[in-house]
C-alpha positions as CSV (number, residue, x, y, z in Angstrom):
1,M,56.9,-38.6,-104.5
2,N,58.9,-38.4,-101.3
3,V,57.5,-40.1,-98.4
4,A,59.1,-39.6,-95.0
5,P,60.0,-42.7,-93.4
6,V,57.6,-43.8,-90.8
7,R,60.3,-43.9,-88.1
8,R,61.2,-40.3,-88.7
9,R,57.6,-39.0,-88.5
10,S,57.2,-40.7,-85.2
11,A,60.3,-39.0,-83.7
12,T,59.2,-35.6,-85.0
13,A,55.8,-36.0,-83.4
14,F,57.2,-37.0,-80.0
15,A,59.5,-34.0,-80.0
16,L,56.5,-31.6,-80.6
17,L,54.5,-33.3,-77.8
18,A,57.4,-32.9,-75.4
19,A,57.8,-29.3,-76.2
20,A,54.1,-28.6,-75.7
21,A,54.2,-30.4,-72.3
22,L,57.3,-28.4,-71.2
23,T,55.6,-25.1,-72.3
24,A,52.4,-25.9,-70.3
25,S,54.3,-26.8,-67.1
26,C,56.1,-23.5,-67.0
27,S,53.2,-21.2,-67.7
28,S,50.8,-19.4,-65.1
29,A,47.3,-20.6,-64.5
30,P,44.7,-19.2,-67.0
31,A,42.7,-16.1,-65.7
32,A,39.4,-16.8,-64.1
33,Q,36.5,-16.2,-66.4
34,P,33.8,-13.7,-65.3
35,P,30.5,-15.3,-64.2
36,D,27.8,-15.6,-66.8
37,A,25.3,-13.0,-66.0
38,S,22.6,-15.1,-67.5
39,Q,23.0,-17.8,-64.7
40,P,20.7,-17.3,-61.6
41,S,22.4,-16.5,-58.2
42,T,21.1,-16.9,-54.5
43,S,21.8,-14.9,-51.2
44,A,20.5,-15.4,-47.6
45,T,17.9,-12.7,-46.4
46,P,17.9,-12.2,-42.6
47,Q,14.5,-13.0,-41.0
48,A,12.8,-10.2,-39.1
49,P,12.3,-10.7,-35.3
50,T,8.9,-11.8,-34.1
51,V,7.0,-10.2,-31.2
52,K,4.1,-11.9,-29.4
53,I,1.8,-9.9,-27.1
54,T,-0.6,-11.4,-24.5
55,P,-3.5,-10.7,-24.1
56,D,-4.2,-10.9,-27.9
57,E,-5.4,-8.1,-30.0
58,G,-9.1,-7.3,-29.4
59,A,-9.3,-9.4,-26.3
60,S,-12.2,-8.3,-24.0
61,K,-13.3,-9.1,-20.4
62,V,-9.7,-9.7,-19.5
63,S,-9.3,-10.4,-15.8
64,P,-7.5,-7.6,-13.9
65,E,-5.3,-10.2,-12.3
66,K,-3.9,-11.3,-15.7
67,K,-0.3,-10.3,-16.6
68,V,0.6,-8.5,-19.8
69,V,3.4,-10.5,-21.4
70,V,5.5,-9.4,-24.4
71,A,7.9,-12.0,-25.9
72,A,10.4,-11.5,-28.7
73,A,12.3,-14.1,-30.9
74,G,15.2,-13.2,-33.1
75,A,16.2,-10.0,-31.3
76,P,15.9,-8.4,-27.9
77,L,13.1,-6.1,-27.1
78,D,14.0,-2.4,-27.5
79,N,10.9,-0.9,-26.0
80,V,7.6,-2.0,-24.4
81,T,4.8,0.5,-23.6
82,V,1.5,-0.5,-22.0
83,E,-0.8,2.5,-21.5
84,A,-4.3,3.2,-20.2
85,D,-5.9,6.6,-19.4
86,G,-2.6,8.4,-19.9
87,E,-0.8,6.2,-17.3
88,Q,1.8,3.5,-18.1
89,L,1.8,0.1,-16.6
90,E,4.9,-0.9,-14.8
91,G,6.8,-4.0,-16.0
92,K,10.1,-5.8,-16.0
93,F,12.4,-7.3,-18.6
94,N,14.2,-10.7,-18.2
95,A,18.0,-10.9,-18.3
96,D,18.3,-11.0,-22.1
97,K,15.4,-8.6,-22.8
98,T,13.4,-11.2,-24.8
99,R,10.5,-11.1,-22.3
100,W,8.6,-8.3,-20.5
101,I,6.0,-9.0,-17.8
102,S,3.7,-6.5,-16.1
103,R,4.3,-5.9,-12.4
104,T,1.0,-4.5,-11.2
105,A,-2.6,-5.5,-11.6
106,L,-4.8,-4.1,-14.4
107,K,-7.5,-1.5,-13.9
108,P,-11.0,-3.0,-14.3
109,S,-13.3,-1.7,-17.1
110,T,-10.3,-0.2,-18.9
111,S,-8.9,-0.3,-22.5
112,Y,-5.2,-0.9,-22.7
113,N,-2.8,-0.1,-25.6
114,V,0.4,-2.1,-26.0
115,S,3.3,-1.3,-28.3
116,A,6.5,-3.2,-28.5
117,T,9.6,-3.0,-30.7
118,A,12.4,-5.5,-31.4
119,G,14.8,-4.6,-34.1
120,V,12.8,-3.8,-37.3
121,T,9.6,-5.3,-35.9
122,T,6.9,-3.3,-34.2
123,A,3.8,-5.0,-32.7
124,T,0.7,-3.5,-31.2
125,S,-2.3,-4.8,-29.3
126,T,-5.4,-3.3,-27.8
127,F,-7.5,-5.2,-25.2
128,T,-10.1,-4.4,-22.6
129,T,-10.4,-5.5,-19.0
130,A,-13.6,-6.9,-17.4
131,K,-16.0,-4.9,-15.3
132,P,-16.1,-6.3,-11.8
133,E,-19.3,-7.6,-10.3
134,R,-18.6,-5.4,-7.3
135,A,-16.2,-2.5,-7.0
136,L,-14.0,-2.2,-4.0
137,Q,-12.9,1.2,-2.7
138,V,-11.6,2.8,0.5
139,A,-14.7,4.5,2.0
140,D,-12.9,6.2,5.0
141,V,-9.6,6.6,6.7
142,T,-9.7,7.8,10.4
143,P,-8.2,10.0,11.8
144,N,-7.6,12.0,8.7
145,A,-9.3,15.4,8.9
146,K,-7.9,18.1,6.6
147,G,-4.9,19.8,8.2
148,E,-5.2,17.6,11.3
149,T,-2.2,16.9,13.5
150,L,-2.3,13.5,15.3
151,G,-1.0,12.2,18.6
152,V,1.7,9.5,18.9
153,G,-0.9,6.8,19.8
154,A,-3.0,7.3,16.8
155,P,-4.2,4.3,14.9
156,I,-5.0,4.2,11.1
157,I,-8.5,2.9,10.7
158,V,-9.4,1.9,7.2
159,T,-13.0,1.2,6.2
160,F,-13.9,-0.4,2.8
161,N,-17.2,0.0,1.0
162,Q,-17.6,-3.8,0.5
163,P,-16.9,-6.8,2.7
164,V,-13.5,-8.2,2.0
165,T,-13.0,-12.0,2.1
166,S,-9.5,-12.2,0.4
167,K,-8.1,-10.3,3.3
168,A,-4.4,-11.3,2.9
169,T,-4.4,-10.2,-0.8
170,I,-5.9,-6.8,0.1
171,E,-3.6,-6.4,3.2
172,R,-0.5,-6.9,1.0
173,A,-1.7,-3.9,-1.0
174,L,-1.8,-1.6,2.1
175,E,1.4,0.4,2.6
176,I,2.6,2.7,5.4
177,E,5.6,5.0,4.8
178,A,6.9,7.0,7.8
179,E,9.7,9.5,7.9
180,K,10.8,7.8,11.2
181,P,10.1,4.1,10.5
182,V,8.6,2.0,13.3
183,E,7.3,-1.5,13.6
184,G,3.6,-2.0,13.2
185,A,0.8,-4.4,12.0
186,W,-2.7,-4.5,10.7
187,R,-5.6,-6.1,12.5
188,W,-9.0,-6.9,10.9
189,I,-11.9,-5.9,13.1
190,N,-14.5,-7.3,10.7
191,D,-14.9,-7.8,7.0
192,T,-14.9,-4.0,6.2
193,V,-12.5,-2.5,8.8
194,V,-8.8,-3.0,9.2
195,I,-6.6,-1.0,11.7
196,Y,-2.9,-0.3,11.7
197,R,-1.2,0.1,15.1
198,T,2.5,0.5,15.9
199,A,4.3,-1.7,18.3
200,K,5.4,1.4,20.2
201,Y,4.1,5.0,20.0
202,W,4.9,6.9,16.8
203,P,8.0,8.9,17.0
204,A,6.8,12.5,17.3
205,H,7.0,15.3,14.7
206,Q,6.9,13.4,11.4
207,K,4.9,12.7,8.3
208,V,3.3,9.4,7.6
209,T,1.7,8.3,4.3
210,F,-0.9,5.6,3.9
211,N,-1.3,4.0,0.4
212,A,-4.0,1.5,-0.6
213,N,-2.7,0.2,-3.9
214,I,-5.8,-1.9,-4.5
215,T,-6.6,-1.1,-8.1
216,G,-7.2,-4.5,-9.9
217,I,-6.6,-6.4,-6.7
218,K,-9.1,-9.2,-5.9
219,G,-10.9,-8.7,-2.6
220,G,-13.3,-11.6,-3.0
221,K,-15.5,-13.4,-5.5
222,G,-16.3,-10.9,-8.2
223,L,-14.8,-8.1,-6.0
224,Y,-11.9,-6.0,-7.4
225,G,-10.3,-2.7,-6.3
226,V,-11.2,0.1,-8.8
227,K,-9.3,3.0,-7.3
228,D,-6.1,3.5,-5.2
229,Y,-6.2,5.7,-2.1
230,T,-3.6,7.9,-0.4
231,A,-3.7,9.7,2.9
232,N,-1.0,12.0,4.2
233,L,-0.9,12.1,7.9
234,K,1.0,14.3,10.3
235,I,2.2,13.2,13.8
236,G,2.6,16.1,16.2
237,A,4.0,16.4,19.7
238,K,4.2,13.5,22.1
239,Q,1.4,14.5,24.4
240,I,0.7,12.0,27.2
241,S,-1.7,12.7,30.1
242,K,-1.4,10.6,33.3
243,I,-4.5,10.4,35.5
244,D,-4.4,8.9,39.0
245,T,-8.0,8.5,40.2
246,R,-6.8,7.7,43.8
247,K,-4.9,11.0,44.0
248,K,-7.5,12.8,41.9
249,M,-4.8,14.4,39.8
250,M,-4.0,14.7,36.1
251,Y,-0.6,15.6,34.7
252,V,-0.1,16.5,31.0
253,Y,3.3,16.0,29.4
254,K,4.4,17.4,26.0
255,D,7.6,15.9,24.5
256,G,8.6,14.7,27.9
257,K,8.0,18.0,29.8
258,R,5.1,18.6,32.2
259,V,3.0,21.4,30.8
260,Q,-0.2,21.1,32.9
261,T,-1.2,20.0,36.4
262,M,-5.0,19.5,37.0
263,R,-7.1,18.6,40.0
264,I,-9.8,16.2,38.8
265,S,-12.8,14.2,39.9
266,A,-13.3,10.7,38.5
267,G,-16.2,8.2,38.6
268,M,-17.8,7.6,41.9
269,A,-17.5,3.8,41.4
270,T,-20.8,3.0,43.2
271,T,-21.6,0.8,40.1
272,R,-19.6,-0.6,37.3
273,E,-21.3,2.0,35.0
274,Y,-20.1,4.8,37.2
275,T,-16.5,3.5,37.5
276,T,-13.8,5.2,35.3
277,T,-11.9,2.6,33.3
278,S,-8.2,2.1,33.9
279,G,-5.8,1.7,31.0
280,V,-4.3,3.4,28.0
281,H,-7.0,5.6,26.4
282,L,-6.7,7.7,23.2
283,T,-8.4,11.0,22.6
284,M,-11.0,10.3,19.9
285,E,-13.0,13.5,19.3
286,R,-14.0,16.7,21.0
287,G,-17.1,18.9,21.3
288,S,-18.3,22.0,23.1
289,P,-20.9,21.6,24.2
290,V,-21.7,17.8,24.2
291,R,-25.1,16.5,25.3
292,M,-24.7,13.8,27.9
293,I,-27.6,11.5,28.8
294,S,-27.6,8.8,31.4
295,P,-27.4,5.4,29.6
296,G,-30.3,2.9,30.2
297,R,-32.4,5.3,32.2
298,K,-35.6,7.2,31.4
299,K,-36.6,10.6,32.5
300,G,-37.8,10.3,36.1
301,D,-35.7,7.2,36.9
302,P,-33.2,7.5,39.8
303,G,-29.8,8.7,38.5
304,Y,-31.3,10.1,35.3
305,Y,-29.5,13.1,33.7
306,D,-29.6,15.0,30.5
307,V,-27.0,17.8,30.5
308,M,-24.9,20.0,28.1
309,I,-21.2,19.8,29.0
310,D,-18.5,22.2,27.7
311,H,-15.1,21.4,26.4
312,A,-15.5,17.7,26.3
313,V,-12.8,15.3,24.9
314,R,-14.0,11.7,24.3
315,I,-11.6,8.9,25.5
316,S,-13.8,5.8,25.1
317,N,-17.1,4.6,23.6
318,S,-18.6,3.9,27.0
319,G,-19.3,7.5,27.6
320,E,-16.0,8.7,29.1
321,Y,-14.7,12.2,28.5
322,V,-12.3,14.6,30.0
323,H,-14.5,17.7,30.4
324,A,-15.1,20.9,32.2
325,K,-17.2,21.1,35.4
326,N,-17.5,23.8,38.0
327,N,-17.3,21.6,41.0
328,V,-13.9,22.6,42.4
329,W,-15.0,21.4,45.8
330,A,-14.7,17.8,44.6
331,Q,-11.7,18.1,42.2
332,G,-8.6,16.8,43.9
333,V,-10.7,15.7,46.9
334,R,-13.5,13.2,45.9
335,N,-14.5,11.1,42.9
336,V,-18.2,12.1,42.3
337,S,-18.7,11.8,38.5
338,H,-20.7,9.2,36.5
339,G,-17.4,7.9,35.1
340,C,-15.9,10.9,33.3
341,I,-12.9,12.9,34.3
342,N,-13.9,16.4,35.1
343,A,-11.6,19.4,35.7
344,R,-11.8,23.1,36.4
345,P,-13.4,24.9,33.4
346,D,-10.3,26.9,32.5
347,Q,-8.0,23.9,32.6
348,A,-10.5,21.7,30.8
349,K,-10.6,24.4,28.1
350,W,-6.8,24.4,27.9
351,F,-6.8,20.6,27.4
352,Y,-9.6,20.9,24.8
353,D,-7.7,23.6,22.9
354,N,-4.4,21.7,22.9
355,V,-5.5,18.1,22.4
356,Q,-4.7,16.1,19.2
357,R,-6.7,13.0,18.2
358,G,-4.6,10.0,19.2
359,D,-3.0,11.6,22.3
360,V,-2.5,9.2,25.1
361,V,-4.6,9.4,28.3
362,D,-3.2,6.8,30.8
363,I,-5.6,6.2,33.7
364,T,-4.8,4.2,36.8
365,G,-6.4,3.6,40.2
366,T,-9.7,1.7,39.4
367,D,-10.7,-1.9,39.3
368,R,-12.4,-1.6,35.9
369,E,-10.1,-2.2,32.9
370,L,-10.6,-0.5,29.6
371,E,-11.5,-3.1,27.0
372,W,-9.2,-3.1,23.9
373,N,-12.2,-2.5,21.6
374,N,-13.9,0.2,23.7
375,G,-13.3,3.2,21.6
376,W,-9.6,3.4,20.6
377,G,-8.4,1.2,23.5
378,Y,-6.1,-0.7,21.1
379,W,-3.0,-0.2,23.3
380,Q,-4.7,-2.4,25.9
381,M,-3.8,-5.4,23.8
382,S,-0.1,-6.5,23.6
383,F,1.5,-6.1,20.2
384,S,2.1,-9.9,19.9
385,Q,-1.6,-10.4,20.4
386,W,-2.5,-7.5,18.0
387,K,-0.5,-9.1,15.2
388,K,-2.6,-12.2,15.4
389,G,-5.4,-10.2,13.8
390,S,-3.4,-9.7,10.6
391,A,-4.4,-11.8,7.7
392,L,-0.7,-12.1,7.0
393,N,0.0,-12.7,10.8
394,K,3.2,-10.7,10.8
395,S,4.4,-7.2,11.5
396,S,6.1,-4.8,9.1
397,K,8.3,-1.8,9.3
398,S,6.6,1.4,8.1
């Protein structure tokens, strides 16, 4: 039997190993093997955005002062709708649209529906506001008769149906918009009446809008506004009457042009009661006839009278009118009235027919000053003093 020498076998083995190593070093890398389908695999699933609505779903007796807040995480808000009674609540997004906050107060005793979308997420909520213990509304705005044209001195007198204690809050909700803006301010006369007066007379021939945006606004403990109010006012010609009781004359100007010259007779001034007041009056109302009765006197007393007077235009609450009287012997000559301004019947009728509530009647020549709160004597007070009656103590531009 032939047996290869041991030395020879070793050399042959070395040569084979070297060849194998050389072959391996010159070949490309083996192809990647396909994954085993039987092995489990994982992938990241994006998380849906979240949307939080406040007040919560089903909340009741929500304060009208509360804000509606919608907040999103994971994506910006695409849309937010807050609706009640067919009206949408106004609101504002933050810079990155991840938060929406309502701008205005909520209506009391009202159901609200909220819907918000952020990416693939939609959230909804329904809540109900509380019923106020007392409901605040505008009971009256004067002067504001249907189709009425006002004079340039006209105030805006707002009367509420309930006493207001949170006056500053309510005053902020009152808005004056004028075609020809002018400075003005509110003054509270009492807890239910607030009056707007301009610093100077209204510019003539324009429209003015008064808005009371009081819905949901707190006017006091348990008192909330339940209804907004709007009044559209019309300012007409600039009609100013100047009366000189010493000369017994009255001049009427319209838009700067004299349109009427009237001889008059004023108060006889034998007593304070019979003295015509000097100062800036406003025409308040008119009637024909008007029954005039002597104040503080009974039938049979000296100086008692009870008469019907034609074409009478009221200019104060202390019984002063511009009216017709057929005593031409005194008009332009002597002051013989009980405090009123009387004129020839045809001229008094002209004044009656052409007057606008809020027209200016400026009277001079007597030692009795018109009080600022006697009728619409508001122009007797300086504007700086007038503003002190505002709960906000400042003026605004209408």
